[in-house]
N, C-alpha and C positions, 0 to 999 in steps of 0.2 A: 856772200860777204854777210847778209841779214842773218842766214842759219846760223853762222859762226859765232854771229854777237850775242844771239840770243841764247845759245848754248853756253857760253864765256858767262853771262851775266846771271848773277843771283836776284831770281825775283822777289820782291817783298810781300809778304802776306800780312793782312790785317785779320786780327781776331774779331769776329762780330760778337756785339753783347745781344741782349734779348730785344732789343728795339731795333737792331739792324736788320736793313732789308739787304739782301745777298743776290748779286746778279753776275753774268758772263757775257763778254763780246768778244767778236772776233774780227781784226782787223784783216780784211782777206787781201790778198797781194797778187797780182798778177804781172809777169816779165813780158812787156809788148814791145817791140821796135828797139830794144834795149834800153827801156824805161820801165822802172817799178810803178805800177798805176795799183791805188787803193779802192774800195769798193766802199760806198756811202751809201747810206738811206736816208730819205726825208720820211721820217715818221708821219703817219695820217694825224688828221685834224682830229681830235677825239676830248671832248669837254672833260672825261675823267682821269686822262693821261696829262700828270705836269709837264712832261716833256715833249707834247704834243706838237707835231709840225717842226720839230728840232731835225737838224741833219747829225746822224749818229751811226756808229757801227752796229752790224745785225747782231741780235744779242737782247737778253732778256732778265727778267726774275727767275731765281733758283726754285724750282717745285720741289714738293716733299719727295717725289719718285726720284731724281735727279739725284745720284751716288756722288757727283764730284760737280764743280764749276766747269770743269772740261765739258761733261756731259750735257751741263745746262747750254753754255755755248754751242755745241754740234747740234742740239735739239732746236733751239731759236734759230739758229741759222738755217736749217731745213724747214722750219715752219715758215719764216720770214721771205725767203728766197728761192726755197726748193733746192738748195745746194747741200749736197749729203757729202761733206766734206769726210768723210771714213771712206767713200768709194771714189770722190771726183777731187781730190785735193789733198792735204796734208797739212797738219799742224806741225810747225816749226819751233814752237817756242810760246813762252809769255812773259809779258813784262809786268811791272809792279803794279800791285792793287792801286786804285785810284778813291777818294770818297767823293761824297756832295757837299757842296759848301759848309753844310750842316751836320756832316758826319754821319749821316742816317742810311745810308745808301755806300755799300763797299763793291765795287766792280774789279773782276778779274777780267784784264783783257788777254785773249789769247792772239796769235799770229799764226796764220795758215798761207801757203800758196796753193794756187789753181792754175789750171790750163787756160790758155787765152779762149780756148772755145768753150769755156763754160758756159754752160746755160744758165738760164735765171727766169723765175716764174714768182714772182711777189704776190704776197697775200694780202689781205685788207688793213695790215697793221702797216703798210709802207705805200705812202703815197708815189713816191719813184725811187731809183734807185740810180746810181750812176759812179763812172769811174773817175779818178782824178790822178793824174800824172803827179808822183811826190814831188817831183823838181817844179811844179807847178802851183804848189801851195807856197802862200806869202803870209808870215804872220807879221800881225801889227798889235800894239798895245792901245789899251785905253779905248779899245773899240765899243760904241754903245749897242747894245743888245737889248730887246724888250723882253723883260721876266716877269714872273709872279707878282714882282713887288714893284715893277716901275722900270725905268730904266736903270740897265747895270753897265758899268764902263769895265771892260777885262780884256786880257790876252784873247786873241783870235786868230784862225788861219781863216784867208780869204782865197777864192779861185774864182773868176768871174765875179756873179753875183751870188755867189755860195758864201754862207758864212757858218763857219765851224769853231763852236765855243763850247764853254762848260766841261763837263767831264771828257767829250771826245776829242777836244783841243789838248787837254792833259795827256790823253792816251796817245794822241799824234805826236806831241813833245816827246816822252818816252821812247817812241819808235824812233823818231829821228836824231835822236841822241846817240842812242844804241847802234843804230847805222854809223854815224857821225865817228862813234870811238872805234867800230872795226875797218875803218879806213887806213889802207897803210899812210905810213908817216914817211 
């Protein structure tokens, strides 16, 4: 179902300008016990990182040697989690580009499937990684989150004590809408 909806959708790309930072992430999915789980990371706490400590998908900034955003996503997933998606998974599509609230960061999200037995080995950029069943995500409005400018009230997804907001929440939104549109009516 997920793969078919991604193939049928036309992902919108945003053209970067000279000031844009371009990045890519991967929403890694596994099918476990008839449930789809998403792999998230909690970014390590680092003073120079504006997304320090936040929950995210594996990924990061595009490097000059990356020939495409997909290459960026694959490289970052391997660096951060030790998952080589070209050998131990499969990219099944992409979602619409998303931008930061100031529009200075453009992120291309990809979706990949991996086997249940995938081995993960995180690097120092990742404080922890965890799987969340898609059905277990709860969307809330006006959720207070601490940001660089103080407290921000925004839409977020909750799972237990975990709060997914910002770019990652918008990517989850796109993914869930894609899946919903693919359900038989």
